LUMZA-959011 format. One record per residue (C-alpha): residue number from 1; residue in one letter; x negated, z negated, y. Coordinates in nm, 2 decimals, always signed. Example, Ala and Ser with C-alpha at 12.3 -4.5 7.8 and 13.67 -1.06 7.14 Angstrom:
# residues 2
<rec num="1" residu="A" X="-1.23" Z="-0.78" Y="-0.45"/>
<rec num="2" residu="S" X="-1.37" Z="-0.71" Y="-0.11"/>
END
This chain:
# residues 366
<rec num="1" residu="M" X="+2.36" Z="-1.33" Y="-0.49"/>
<rec num="2" residu="K" X="+2.26" Z="-1.01" Y="-0.31"/>
<rec num="3" residu="I" X="+1.88" Z="-0.97" Y="-0.30"/>
<rec num="4" residu="T" X="+1.71" Z="-0.69" Y="-0.12"/>
<rec num="5" residu="G" X="+1.34" Z="-0.61" Y="-0.14"/>
<rec num="6" residu="F" X="+1.11" Z="-0.41" Y="+0.08"/>
<rec num="7" residu="I" X="+0.74" Z="-0.31" Y="+0.04"/>
<rec num="8" residu="C" X="+0.51" Z="-0.35" Y="+0.34"/>
<rec num="9" residu="E" X="+0.17" Z="-0.41" Y="+0.49"/>
<rec num="10" residu="L" X="+0.26" Z="-0.56" Y="+0.84"/>
<rec num="11" residu="N" X="-0.08" Z="-0.47" Y="+0.96"/>
<rec num="12" residu="P" X="+0.00" Z="-0.61" Y="+1.21"/>
<rec num="13" residu="L" X="+0.37" Z="-0.70" Y="+1.23"/>
<rec num="14" residu="H" X="+0.54" Z="-0.55" Y="+1.54"/>
<rec num="15" residu="D" X="+0.88" Z="-0.49" Y="+1.69"/>
<rec num="16" residu="G" X="+0.95" Z="-0.19" Y="+1.47"/>
<rec num="17" residu="H" X="+0.91" Z="-0.41" Y="+1.17"/>
<rec num="18" residu="R" X="+1.14" Z="-0.67" Y="+1.31"/>
<rec num="19" residu="Y" X="+1.40" Z="-0.40" Y="+1.37"/>
<rec num="20" residu="F" X="+1.36" Z="-0.28" Y="+1.01"/>
<rec num="21" residu="I" X="+1.40" Z="-0.63" Y="+0.87"/>
<rec num="22" residu="D" X="+1.71" Z="-0.69" Y="+1.07"/>
<rec num="23" residu="C" X="+1.85" Z="-0.36" Y="+0.96"/>
<rec num="24" residu="A" X="+1.76" Z="-0.42" Y="+0.59"/>
<rec num="25" residu="R" X="+1.96" Z="-0.75" Y="+0.59"/>
<rec num="26" residu="S" X="+2.26" Z="-0.61" Y="+0.77"/>
<rec num="27" residu="K" X="+2.28" Z="-0.28" Y="+0.59"/>
<rec num="28" residu="T" X="+2.26" Z="-0.43" Y="+0.24"/>
<rec num="29" residu="D" X="+2.45" Z="-0.75" Y="+0.33"/>
<rec num="30" residu="A" X="+2.16" Z="-0.94" Y="+0.17"/>
<rec num="31" residu="D" X="+2.17" Z="-1.31" Y="+0.11"/>
<rec num="32" residu="Y" X="+1.79" Z="-1.30" Y="+0.07"/>
<rec num="33" residu="L" X="+1.51" Z="-1.06" Y="+0.17"/>
<rec num="34" residu="I" X="+1.19" Z="-1.03" Y="-0.04"/>
<rec num="35" residu="A" X="+0.88" Z="-0.87" Y="+0.11"/>
<rec num="36" residu="V" X="+0.62" Z="-0.73" Y="-0.13"/>
<rec num="37" residu="M" X="+0.32" Z="-0.72" Y="+0.09"/>
<rec num="38" residu="S" X="-0.04" Z="-0.59" Y="+0.06"/>
<rec num="39" residu="G" X="-0.31" Z="-0.85" Y="+0.04"/>
<rec num="40" residu="N" X="-0.63" Z="-0.84" Y="+0.25"/>
<rec num="41" residu="F" X="-0.69" Z="-0.46" Y="+0.19"/>
<rec num="42" residu="V" X="-0.44" Z="-0.19" Y="+0.27"/>
<rec num="43" residu="Q" X="-0.33" Z="+0.16" Y="+0.17"/>
<rec num="44" residu="R" X="-0.55" Z="+0.34" Y="+0.42"/>
<rec num="45" residu="G" X="-0.85" Z="+0.20" Y="+0.23"/>
<rec num="46" residu="E" X="-0.94" Z="-0.05" Y="+0.49"/>
<rec num="47" residu="P" X="-0.93" Z="-0.43" Y="+0.53"/>
<rec num="48" residu="A" X="-0.62" Z="-0.57" Y="+0.70"/>
<rec num="49" residu="V" X="-0.69" Z="-0.67" Y="+1.06"/>
<rec num="50" residu="R" X="-0.58" Z="-1.03" Y="+0.98"/>
<rec num="51" residu="P" X="-0.56" Z="-1.23" Y="+0.65"/>
<rec num="52" residu="M" X="-0.27" Z="-1.19" Y="+0.42"/>
<rec num="53" residu="H" X="-0.14" Z="-1.55" Y="+0.45"/>
<rec num="54" residu="E" X="-0.13" Z="-1.52" Y="+0.83"/>
<rec num="55" residu="R" X="+0.07" Z="-1.19" Y="+0.79"/>
<rec num="56" residu="A" X="+0.30" Z="-1.35" Y="+0.53"/>
<rec num="57" residu="Q" X="+0.38" Z="-1.62" Y="+0.79"/>
<rec num="58" residu="K" X="+0.47" Z="-1.35" Y="+1.04"/>
<rec num="59" residu="A" X="+0.69" Z="-1.18" Y="+0.79"/>
<rec num="60" residu="L" X="+0.88" Z="-1.51" Y="+0.73"/>
<rec num="61" residu="E" X="+0.92" Z="-1.57" Y="+1.10"/>
<rec num="62" residu="A" X="+1.06" Z="-1.21" Y="+1.14"/>
<rec num="63" residu="G" X="+1.33" Z="-1.27" Y="+0.88"/>
<rec num="64" residu="A" X="+1.19" Z="-1.24" Y="+0.52"/>
<rec num="65" residu="D" X="+1.28" Z="-1.53" Y="+0.29"/>
<rec num="66" residu="L" X="+1.01" Z="-1.48" Y="+0.03"/>
<rec num="67" residu="V" X="+0.67" Z="-1.29" Y="+0.05"/>
<rec num="68" residu="L" X="+0.50" Z="-1.18" Y="-0.27"/>
<rec num="69" residu="Q" X="+0.16" Z="-1.02" Y="-0.29"/>
<rec num="70" residu="L" X="+0.13" Z="-0.66" Y="-0.40"/>
<rec num="71" residu="P" X="-0.18" Z="-0.65" Y="-0.63"/>
<rec num="72" residu="D" X="-0.49" Z="-0.49" Y="-0.48"/>
<rec num="73" residu="P" X="-0.51" Z="-0.20" Y="-0.71"/>
<rec num="74" residu="Y" X="-0.17" Z="-0.08" Y="-0.59"/>
<rec num="75" residu="A" X="-0.21" Z="-0.20" Y="-0.23"/>
<rec num="76" residu="C" X="-0.52" Z="+0.02" Y="-0.19"/>
<rec num="77" residu="A" X="-0.39" Z="+0.32" Y="-0.38"/>
<rec num="78" residu="S" X="-0.23" Z="+0.65" Y="-0.29"/>
<rec num="79" residu="A" X="+0.14" Z="+0.66" Y="-0.19"/>
<rec num="80" residu="E" X="+0.24" Z="+0.74" Y="-0.55"/>
<rec num="81" residu="F" X="+0.07" Z="+0.43" Y="-0.70"/>
<rec num="82" residu="F" X="+0.14" Z="+0.21" Y="-0.39"/>
<rec num="83" residu="A" X="+0.51" Z="+0.28" Y="-0.44"/>
<rec num="84" residu="R" X="+0.50" Z="+0.25" Y="-0.82"/>
<rec num="85" residu="G" X="+0.33" Z="-0.09" Y="-0.80"/>
<rec num="86" residu="G" X="+0.57" Z="-0.23" Y="-0.55"/>
<rec num="87" residu="V" X="+0.88" Z="-0.10" Y="-0.73"/>
<rec num="88" residu="K" X="+0.74" Z="-0.23" Y="-1.06"/>
<rec num="89" residu="L" X="+0.70" Z="-0.58" Y="-0.91"/>
<rec num="90" residu="L" X="+1.06" Z="-0.58" Y="-0.78"/>
<rec num="91" residu="C" X="+1.19" Z="-0.46" Y="-1.11"/>
<rec num="92" residu="T" X="+0.99" Z="-0.74" Y="-1.29"/>
<rec num="93" residu="L" X="+1.18" Z="-1.00" Y="-1.08"/>
<rec num="94" residu="G" X="+1.50" Z="-0.90" Y="-1.26"/>
<rec num="95" residu="C" X="+1.74" Z="-0.99" Y="-0.98"/>
<rec num="96" residu="V" X="+1.68" Z="-0.74" Y="-0.69"/>
<rec num="97" residu="S" X="+1.98" Z="-0.52" Y="-0.62"/>
<rec num="98" residu="A" X="+1.85" Z="-0.30" Y="-0.33"/>
<rec num="99" residu="L" X="+1.52" Z="-0.16" Y="-0.20"/>
<rec num="100" residu="C" X="+1.50" Z="-0.08" Y="+0.17"/>
<rec num="101" residu="F" X="+1.25" Z="+0.16" Y="+0.31"/>
<rec num="102" residu="G" X="+1.21" Z="+0.37" Y="+0.63"/>
<rec num="103" residu="A" X="+1.21" Z="+0.75" Y="+0.67"/>
<rec num="104" residu="E" X="+1.23" Z="+1.01" Y="+0.94"/>
<rec num="105" residu="C" X="+1.52" Z="+1.17" Y="+0.75"/>
<rec num="106" residu="S" X="+1.84" Z="+0.97" Y="+0.76"/>
<rec num="107" residu="N" X="+2.01" Z="+1.16" Y="+0.48"/>
<rec num="108" residu="E" X="+1.98" Z="+0.94" Y="+0.17"/>
<rec num="109" residu="A" X="+2.15" Z="+1.20" Y="-0.06"/>
<rec num="110" residu="L" X="+1.91" Z="+1.47" Y="+0.06"/>
<rec num="111" residu="L" X="+1.60" Z="+1.26" Y="+0.00"/>
<rec num="112" residu="L" X="+1.73" Z="+1.16" Y="-0.34"/>
<rec num="113" residu="S" X="+1.80" Z="+1.52" Y="-0.43"/>
<rec num="114" residu="F" X="+1.45" Z="+1.63" Y="-0.32"/>
<rec num="115" residu="S" X="+1.28" Z="+1.35" Y="-0.50"/>
<rec num="116" residu="K" X="+1.44" Z="+1.45" Y="-0.83"/>
<rec num="117" residu="A" X="+1.34" Z="+1.81" Y="-0.76"/>
<rec num="118" residu="L" X="+0.98" Z="+1.71" Y="-0.71"/>
<rec num="119" residu="T" X="+0.99" Z="+1.53" Y="-1.04"/>
<rec num="120" residu="R" X="+1.16" Z="+1.82" Y="-1.22"/>
<rec num="121" residu="Y" X="+0.91" Z="+2.08" Y="-1.09"/>
<rec num="122" residu="H" X="+0.60" Z="+1.86" Y="-1.09"/>
<rec num="123" residu="D" X="+0.42" Z="+2.04" Y="-1.38"/>
<rec num="124" residu="A" X="+0.50" Z="+2.39" Y="-1.23"/>
<rec num="125" residu="M" X="+0.36" Z="+2.28" Y="-0.89"/>
<rec num="126" residu="Q" X="+0.02" Z="+2.16" Y="-1.02"/>
<rec num="127" residu="P" X="-0.16" Z="+2.50" Y="-1.08"/>
<rec num="128" residu="L" X="-0.05" Z="+2.61" Y="-0.73"/>
<rec num="129" residu="I" X="-0.17" Z="+2.29" Y="-0.57"/>
<rec num="130" residu="R" X="-0.51" Z="+2.32" Y="-0.74"/>
<rec num="131" residu="S" X="-0.54" Z="+2.68" Y="-0.63"/>
<rec num="132" residu="Y" X="-0.45" Z="+2.59" Y="-0.27"/>
<rec num="133" residu="L" X="-0.70" Z="+2.30" Y="-0.27"/>
<rec num="134" residu="S" X="-0.98" Z="+2.52" Y="-0.39"/>
<rec num="135" residu="G" X="-0.89" Z="+2.75" Y="-0.10"/>
<rec num="136" residu="G" X="-0.96" Z="+2.47" Y="+0.15"/>
<rec num="137" residu="M" X="-0.61" Z="+2.33" Y="+0.21"/>
<rec num="138" residu="T" X="-0.55" Z="+1.95" Y="+0.24"/>
<rec num="139" residu="Y" X="-0.36" Z="+1.79" Y="-0.04"/>
<rec num="140" residu="A" X="-0.05" Z="+1.74" Y="+0.18"/>
<rec num="141" residu="A" X="-0.05" Z="+2.10" Y="+0.29"/>
<rec num="142" residu="A" X="-0.11" Z="+2.23" Y="-0.06"/>
<rec num="143" residu="R" X="+0.17" Z="+2.02" Y="-0.21"/>
<rec num="144" residu="T" X="+0.41" Z="+2.13" Y="+0.06"/>
<rec num="145" residu="K" X="+0.33" Z="+2.50" Y="+0.01"/>
<rec num="146" residu="A" X="+0.36" Z="+2.46" Y="-0.37"/>
<rec num="147" residu="A" X="+0.70" Z="+2.29" Y="-0.33"/>
<rec num="148" residu="V" X="+0.83" Z="+2.56" Y="-0.10"/>
<rec num="149" residu="E" X="+0.73" Z="+2.83" Y="-0.35"/>
<rec num="150" residu="V" X="+0.85" Z="+2.65" Y="-0.67"/>
<rec num="151" residu="I" X="+1.16" Z="+2.45" Y="-0.59"/>
<rec num="152" residu="P" X="+1.46" Z="+2.68" Y="-0.57"/>
<rec num="153" residu="E" X="+1.71" Z="+2.45" Y="-0.39"/>
<rec num="154" residu="S" X="+1.77" Z="+2.66" Y="-0.08"/>
<rec num="155" residu="V" X="+1.96" Z="+2.38" Y="+0.09"/>
<rec num="156" residu="L" X="+1.64" Z="+2.17" Y="+0.12"/>
<rec num="157" residu="D" X="+1.43" Z="+2.21" Y="+0.43"/>
<rec num="158" residu="I" X="+1.12" Z="+2.13" Y="+0.23"/>
<rec num="159" residu="G" X="+0.87" Z="+2.16" Y="+0.51"/>
<rec num="160" residu="A" X="+1.06" Z="+1.91" Y="+0.73"/>
<rec num="161" residu="L" X="+1.11" Z="+1.66" Y="+0.44"/>
<rec num="162" residu="M" X="+0.75" Z="+1.66" Y="+0.35"/>
<rec num="163" residu="K" X="+0.62" Z="+1.64" Y="+0.70"/>
<rec num="164" residu="G" X="+0.68" Z="+1.28" Y="+0.80"/>
<rec num="165" residu="A" X="+0.46" Z="+1.01" Y="+0.67"/>
<rec num="166" residu="N" X="+0.76" Z="+0.78" Y="+0.62"/>
<rec num="167" residu="N" X="+0.94" Z="+1.06" Y="+0.43"/>
<rec num="168" residu="Q" X="+0.64" Z="+1.10" Y="+0.20"/>
<rec num="169" residu="L" X="+0.65" Z="+0.73" Y="+0.11"/>
<rec num="170" residu="A" X="+1.03" Z="+0.73" Y="+0.08"/>
<rec num="171" residu="L" X="+1.01" Z="+1.01" Y="-0.17"/>
<rec num="172" residu="A" X="+0.74" Z="+0.81" Y="-0.36"/>
<rec num="173" residu="Y" X="+0.98" Z="+0.51" Y="-0.37"/>
<rec num="174" residu="L" X="+1.26" Z="+0.72" Y="-0.50"/>
<rec num="175" residu="Q" X="+1.04" Z="+0.88" Y="-0.77"/>
<rec num="176" residu="A" X="+0.92" Z="+0.54" Y="-0.87"/>
<rec num="177" residu="L" X="+1.27" Z="+0.40" Y="-0.91"/>
<rec num="178" residu="D" X="+1.36" Z="+0.71" Y="-1.12"/>
<rec num="179" residu="A" X="+1.04" Z="+0.69" Y="-1.34"/>
<rec num="180" residu="L" X="+1.09" Z="+0.32" Y="-1.41"/>
<rec num="181" residu="D" X="+1.46" Z="+0.38" Y="-1.49"/>
<rec num="182" residu="S" X="+1.55" Z="+0.11" Y="-1.24"/>
<rec num="183" residu="D" X="+1.91" Z="+0.01" Y="-1.14"/>
<rec num="184" residu="I" X="+1.78" Z="-0.11" Y="-0.80"/>
<rec num="185" residu="R" X="+1.98" Z="+0.08" Y="-0.53"/>
<rec num="186" residu="P" X="+1.77" Z="+0.26" Y="-0.26"/>
<rec num="187" residu="S" X="+1.87" Z="+0.21" Y="+0.10"/>
<rec num="188" residu="V" X="+1.71" Z="+0.43" Y="+0.38"/>
<rec num="189" residu="I" X="+1.66" Z="+0.30" Y="+0.73"/>
<rec num="190" residu="T" X="+1.60" Z="+0.57" Y="+0.98"/>
<rec num="191" residu="R" X="+1.26" Z="+0.52" Y="+1.16"/>
<rec num="192" residu="D" X="+1.30" Z="+0.46" Y="+1.53"/>
<rec num="193" residu="S" X="+1.02" Z="+0.65" Y="+1.70"/>
<rec num="194" residu="S" X="+1.06" Z="+0.45" Y="+2.02"/>
<rec num="195" residu="F" X="+0.85" Z="+0.17" Y="+1.86"/>
<rec num="196" residu="E" X="+0.47" Z="+0.18" Y="+1.86"/>
<rec num="197" residu="S" X="+0.32" Z="+0.25" Y="+1.52"/>
<rec num="198" residu="S" X="+0.08" Z="+0.00" Y="+1.35"/>
<rec num="199" residu="S" X="-0.20" Z="+0.25" Y="+1.39"/>
<rec num="200" residu="Q" X="-0.14" Z="+0.27" Y="+1.77"/>
<rec num="201" residu="I" X="-0.12" Z="-0.11" Y="+1.80"/>
<rec num="202" residu="R" X="-0.44" Z="-0.16" Y="+1.59"/>
<rec num="203" residu="S" X="-0.63" Z="+0.09" Y="+1.81"/>
<rec num="204" residu="R" X="-0.51" Z="-0.08" Y="+2.13"/>
<rec num="205" residu="M" X="-0.58" Z="-0.43" Y="+1.99"/>
<rec num="206" residu="L" X="-0.94" Z="-0.34" Y="+1.90"/>
<rec num="207" residu="E" X="-0.99" Z="-0.16" Y="+2.23"/>
<rec num="208" residu="E" X="-0.85" Z="-0.43" Y="+2.45"/>
<rec num="209" residu="C" X="-0.95" Z="-0.74" Y="+2.26"/>
<rec num="210" residu="G" X="-1.25" Z="-0.64" Y="+2.06"/>
<rec num="211" residu="N" X="-1.37" Z="-0.92" Y="+1.84"/>
<rec num="212" residu="K" X="-1.21" Z="-1.19" Y="+2.06"/>
<rec num="213" residu="F" X="-0.93" Z="-1.28" Y="+1.82"/>
<rec num="214" residu="G" X="-1.10" Z="-1.24" Y="+1.49"/>
<rec num="215" residu="Y" X="-1.00" Z="-0.89" Y="+1.38"/>
<rec num="216" residu="L" X="-1.18" Z="-0.72" Y="+1.09"/>
<rec num="217" residu="T" X="-1.24" Z="-0.35" Y="+1.05"/>
<rec num="218" residu="A" X="-1.39" Z="-0.14" Y="+0.77"/>
<rec num="219" residu="D" X="-1.73" Z="-0.13" Y="+0.95"/>
<rec num="220" residu="D" X="-1.76" Z="-0.51" Y="+0.91"/>
<rec num="221" residu="F" X="-1.80" Z="-0.44" Y="+0.53"/>
<rec num="222" residu="S" X="-2.06" Z="-0.17" Y="+0.58"/>
<rec num="223" residu="V" X="-2.36" Z="-0.36" Y="+0.44"/>
<rec num="224" residu="L" X="-2.16" Z="-0.48" Y="+0.14"/>
<rec num="225" residu="L" X="-2.05" Z="-0.13" Y="+0.06"/>
<rec num="226" residu="K" X="-2.40" Z="+0.02" Y="+0.11"/>
<rec num="227" residu="E" X="-2.54" Z="-0.24" Y="-0.14"/>
<rec num="228" residu="K" X="-2.29" Z="-0.13" Y="-0.39"/>
<rec num="229" residu="L" X="-2.36" Z="+0.24" Y="-0.34"/>
<rec num="230" residu="L" X="-2.73" Z="+0.19" Y="-0.39"/>
<rec num="231" residu="R" X="-2.67" Z="+0.05" Y="-0.74"/>
<rec num="232" residu="V" X="-2.41" Z="+0.29" Y="-0.89"/>
<rec num="233" residu="S" X="-2.47" Z="+0.59" Y="-1.11"/>
<rec num="234" residu="L" X="-2.26" Z="+0.91" Y="-1.13"/>
<rec num="235" residu="D" X="-2.08" Z="+0.78" Y="-1.45"/>
<rec num="236" residu="Q" X="-2.00" Z="+0.45" Y="-1.28"/>
<rec num="237" residu="L" X="-1.87" Z="+0.62" Y="-0.96"/>
<rec num="238" residu="T" X="-1.63" Z="+0.85" Y="-1.15"/>
<rec num="239" residu="G" X="-1.48" Z="+0.54" Y="-1.33"/>
<rec num="240" residu="Y" X="-1.34" Z="+0.41" Y="-1.00"/>
<rec num="241" residu="L" X="-0.98" Z="+0.48" Y="-0.91"/>
<rec num="242" residu="D" X="-0.93" Z="+0.81" Y="-0.72"/>
<rec num="243" residu="V" X="-1.31" Z="+0.90" Y="-0.72"/>
<rec num="244" residu="T" X="-1.35" Z="+1.26" Y="-0.84"/>
<rec num="245" residu="E" X="-1.67" Z="+1.40" Y="-0.98"/>
<rec num="246" residu="S" X="-1.73" Z="+1.62" Y="-0.67"/>
<rec num="247" residu="L" X="-1.69" Z="+1.32" Y="-0.44"/>
<rec num="248" residu="A" X="-1.92" Z="+1.11" Y="-0.66"/>
<rec num="249" residu="H" X="-2.19" Z="+1.38" Y="-0.63"/>
<rec num="250" residu="R" X="-2.14" Z="+1.39" Y="-0.25"/>
<rec num="251" residu="I" X="-2.17" Z="+1.01" Y="-0.23"/>
<rec num="252" residu="L" X="-2.50" Z="+1.01" Y="-0.43"/>
<rec num="253" residu="N" X="-2.64" Z="+1.30" Y="-0.23"/>
<rec num="254" residu="K" X="-2.56" Z="+1.15" Y="+0.11"/>
<rec num="255" residu="R" X="-2.59" Z="+0.78" Y="+0.05"/>
<rec num="256" residu="N" X="-2.93" Z="+0.76" Y="+0.22"/>
<rec num="257" residu="E" X="-2.76" Z="+0.89" Y="+0.54"/>
<rec num="258" residu="F" X="-2.52" Z="+0.60" Y="+0.53"/>
<rec num="259" residu="M" X="-2.50" Z="+0.42" Y="+0.87"/>
<rec num="260" residu="C" X="-2.16" Z="+0.24" Y="+0.85"/>
<rec num="261" residu="W" X="-1.83" Z="+0.27" Y="+0.67"/>
<rec num="262" residu="S" X="-1.65" Z="+0.49" Y="+0.93"/>
<rec num="263" residu="Q" X="-1.95" Z="+0.72" Y="+0.98"/>
<rec num="264" residu="F" X="-1.99" Z="+0.77" Y="+0.60"/>
<rec num="265" residu="T" X="-1.62" Z="+0.85" Y="+0.57"/>
<rec num="266" residu="D" X="-1.66" Z="+1.12" Y="+0.83"/>
<rec num="267" residu="L" X="-1.97" Z="+1.25" Y="+0.65"/>
<rec num="268" residu="L" X="-1.79" Z="+1.27" Y="+0.31"/>
<rec num="269" residu="H" X="-1.45" Z="+1.41" Y="+0.40"/>
<rec num="270" residu="T" X="-1.36" Z="+1.77" Y="+0.35"/>
<rec num="271" residu="K" X="-1.06" Z="+2.00" Y="+0.41"/>
<rec num="272" residu="E" X="-0.92" Z="+1.91" Y="+0.08"/>
<rec num="273" residu="M" X="-1.00" Z="+1.54" Y="+0.09"/>
<rec num="274" residu="T" X="-0.88" Z="+1.35" Y="+0.39"/>
<rec num="275" residu="R" X="-1.06" Z="+1.07" Y="+0.57"/>
<rec num="276" residu="A" X="-0.79" Z="+0.83" Y="+0.44"/>
<rec num="277" residu="R" X="-0.84" Z="+0.93" Y="+0.08"/>
<rec num="278" residu="V" X="-1.22" Z="+0.90" Y="+0.11"/>
<rec num="279" residu="S" X="-1.19" Z="+0.56" Y="+0.27"/>
<rec num="280" residu="R" X="-0.96" Z="+0.45" Y="-0.02"/>
<rec num="281" residu="C" X="-1.22" Z="+0.57" Y="-0.27"/>
<rec num="282" residu="L" X="-1.49" Z="+0.36" Y="-0.08"/>
<rec num="283" residu="C" X="-1.25" Z="+0.07" Y="-0.09"/>
<rec num="284" residu="H" X="-1.21" Z="+0.10" Y="-0.46"/>
<rec num="285" residu="I" X="-1.58" Z="+0.11" Y="-0.51"/>
<rec num="286" residu="L" X="-1.63" Z="-0.20" Y="-0.30"/>
<rec num="287" residu="L" X="-1.36" Z="-0.40" Y="-0.47"/>
<rec num="288" residu="D" X="-1.44" Z="-0.27" Y="-0.82"/>
<rec num="289" residu="I" X="-1.10" Z="-0.12" Y="-0.87"/>
<rec num="290" residu="R" X="-1.11" Z="+0.12" Y="-1.17"/>
<rec num="291" residu="K" X="-0.88" Z="+0.39" Y="-1.29"/>
<rec num="292" residu="E" X="-0.73" Z="+0.17" Y="-1.57"/>
<rec num="293" residu="D" X="-0.65" Z="-0.11" Y="-1.32"/>
<rec num="294" residu="C" X="-0.37" Z="+0.10" Y="-1.16"/>
<rec num="295" residu="R" X="-0.11" Z="+0.12" Y="-1.43"/>
<rec num="296" residu="T" X="+0.27" Z="+0.06" Y="-1.42"/>
<rec num="297" residu="D" X="+0.35" Z="+0.09" Y="-1.79"/>
<rec num="298" residu="G" X="+0.25" Z="-0.26" Y="-1.87"/>
<rec num="299" residu="S" X="+0.38" Z="-0.60" Y="-1.76"/>
<rec num="300" residu="L" X="+0.24" Z="-0.79" Y="-1.47"/>
<rec num="301" residu="P" X="+0.05" Z="-1.11" Y="-1.58"/>
<rec num="302" residu="F" X="+0.19" Z="-1.31" Y="-1.29"/>
<rec num="303" residu="I" X="+0.34" Z="-1.26" Y="-0.94"/>
<rec num="304" residu="R" X="+0.17" Z="-1.45" Y="-0.65"/>
<rec num="305" residu="I" X="+0.38" Z="-1.61" Y="-0.38"/>
<rec num="306" residu="L" X="+0.22" Z="-1.59" Y="-0.04"/>
<rec num="307" residu="G" X="+0.50" Z="-1.77" Y="+0.14"/>
<rec num="308" residu="F" X="+0.87" Z="-1.87" Y="+0.14"/>
<rec num="309" residu="K" X="+1.13" Z="-2.05" Y="+0.34"/>
<rec num="310" residu="R" X="+1.27" Z="-2.38" Y="+0.22"/>
<rec num="311" residu="S" X="+1.61" Z="-2.23" Y="+0.25"/>
<rec num="312" residu="A" X="+1.51" Z="-1.98" Y="-0.03"/>
<rec num="313" residu="A" X="+1.51" Z="-2.25" Y="-0.30"/>
<rec num="314" residu="P" X="+1.81" Z="-2.09" Y="-0.48"/>
<rec num="315" residu="L" X="+1.64" Z="-1.76" Y="-0.48"/>
<rec num="316" residu="L" X="+1.32" Z="-1.91" Y="-0.64"/>
<rec num="317" residu="S" X="+1.53" Z="-2.08" Y="-0.90"/>
<rec num="318" residu="L" X="+1.71" Z="-1.76" Y="-0.99"/>
<rec num="319" residu="I" X="+1.38" Z="-1.57" Y="-1.01"/>
<rec num="320" residu="K" X="+1.24" Z="-1.83" Y="-1.25"/>
<rec num="321" residu="Q" X="+1.53" Z="-1.75" Y="-1.48"/>
<rec num="322" residu="T" X="+1.52" Z="-1.37" Y="-1.45"/>
<rec num="323" residu="S" X="+1.16" Z="-1.27" Y="-1.40"/>
<rec num="324" residu="T" X="+0.95" Z="-1.14" Y="-1.69"/>
<rec num="325" residu="A" X="+0.63" Z="-1.26" Y="-1.51"/>
<rec num="326" residu="E" X="+0.54" Z="-1.61" Y="-1.40"/>
<rec num="327" residu="L" X="+0.56" Z="-1.68" Y="-1.03"/>
<rec num="328" residu="I" X="+0.26" Z="-1.87" Y="-0.90"/>
<rec num="329" residu="T" X="+0.17" Z="-2.02" Y="-0.56"/>
<rec num="330" residu="N" X="-0.20" Z="-2.06" Y="-0.62"/>
<rec num="331" residu="L" X="-0.44" Z="-1.87" Y="-0.85"/>
<rec num="332" residu="P" X="-0.58" Z="-2.05" Y="-1.15"/>
<rec num="333" residu="T" X="-0.93" Z="-2.17" Y="-1.08"/>
<rec num="334" residu="E" X="-1.07" Z="-1.94" Y="-1.35"/>
<rec num="335" residu="C" X="-0.90" Z="-1.64" Y="-1.19"/>
<rec num="336" residu="Q" X="-1.11" Z="-1.53" Y="-0.90"/>
<rec num="337" residu="D" X="-0.95" Z="-1.31" Y="-0.63"/>
<rec num="338" residu="Y" X="-1.27" Z="-1.11" Y="-0.55"/>
<rec num="339" residu="A" X="-1.11" Z="-0.91" Y="-0.28"/>
<rec num="340" residu="A" X="-0.97" Z="-1.21" Y="-0.10"/>
<rec num="341" residu="D" X="-1.30" Z="-1.41" Y="-0.13"/>
<rec num="342" residu="L" X="-1.49" Z="-1.11" Y="+0.00"/>
<rec num="343" residu="Y" X="-1.26" Z="-1.07" Y="+0.30"/>
<rec num="344" residu="Q" X="-1.29" Z="-1.44" Y="+0.37"/>
<rec num="345" residu="S" X="-1.66" Z="-1.43" Y="+0.34"/>
<rec num="346" residu="V" X="-1.69" Z="-1.16" Y="+0.60"/>
<rec num="347" residu="M" X="-1.45" Z="-1.34" Y="+0.83"/>
<rec num="348" residu="T" X="-1.66" Z="-1.66" Y="+0.79"/>
<rec num="349" residu="D" X="-1.98" Z="-1.47" Y="+0.86"/>
<rec num="350" residu="K" X="-1.85" Z="-1.29" Y="+1.16"/>
<rec num="351" residu="Y" X="-1.65" Z="-1.56" Y="+1.33"/>
<rec num="352" residu="Q" X="-1.80" Z="-1.88" Y="+1.19"/>
<rec num="353" residu="V" X="-1.47" Z="-2.00" Y="+1.05"/>
<rec num="354" residu="P" X="-1.45" Z="-2.22" Y="+0.74"/>
<rec num="355" residu="F" X="-1.45" Z="-2.04" Y="+0.41"/>
<rec num="356" residu="V" X="-1.15" Z="-2.11" Y="+0.18"/>
<rec num="357" residu="E" X="-1.16" Z="-1.98" Y="-0.18"/>
<rec num="358" residu="A" X="-0.86" Z="-1.77" Y="-0.27"/>
<rec num="359" residu="H" X="-0.74" Z="-2.02" Y="-0.54"/>
<rec num="360" residu="R" X="-0.74" Z="-2.30" Y="-0.28"/>
<rec num="361" residu="Q" X="-0.55" Z="-2.10" Y="-0.01"/>
<rec num="362" residu="P" X="-0.22" Z="-2.29" Y="+0.04"/>
<rec num="363" residu="V" X="+0.11" Z="-2.11" Y="+0.02"/>
<rec num="364" residu="I" X="+0.30" Z="-2.07" Y="+0.35"/>
<rec num="365" residu="V" X="+0.62" Z="-2.27" Y="+0.36"/>
<rec num="366" residu="L" X="+0.86" Z="-2.26" Y="+0.66"/>
END
């Protein structure tokens, strides 16, 4: 049985995703495709525009056979932890043979060589990165400049490899596979730039449709975030994932200027801390995600199924035999999914739709 995994957000699913899913199946000759998908909050530090079970159904309709939830601490984290969490979950299943991901660079060998170089020279790069950050560079620019100066492999066009957003995530997947000593084979699918990106589609959706179809944005959570910020101390803030002491001070100094999530993100960001990273930090504060929650050295307590096809019954039977974590379709009643319940509460308040607790949310079956 050939089983291929991919890690995604599908926020929202579009033709580029359908193209990727088709390529993933054909390139790896997969019998089954497993999607590891973010829940109701995503890597940009924002709520997904639509609920996770709806997006899981779209993934199944587009060609996935099984959709599993990437736990929120990893789904809302930086590229490094997003990749490590997704790869850790696929490794835990014990039967996945390939991991597909997109990249601007089509040369798998080159990406793999560069990912190993980044790991090998990681410690040597850190003092330079800190120096460039203190000089006002963004983290991405500082990391690229440090890599160019430290990594001796002249065959690598380091600037080009670190420029593309998909390349950055591809490198994170490769480093995660290496760090976890996984035998899952990486398989790169070249990004087709003719497709609209998710960001472009979200912007167009919100501009053309507004609130008509029940979309959520970060600003819909503004009052909830402000309430949380009014109650936290400096020590509490620095306990949240990715929140530095300097950012914590800025939050406390400027919280009375808070008007909405997006405005506060603009207020807090600096040259060395991008808007996306600030928004992730605010998301961690809202969802109570702490530094110790984002670890990949321990086992997963369970893996949650969001949806599957009936034809994937042999795959589910195999996973039950090989996985080191229990697969569940519904959360235990004593295990509250705070992020999902919060998301559903805002959806209920804004659009007057029925509230369904996370542990009562039915799995999607096609």
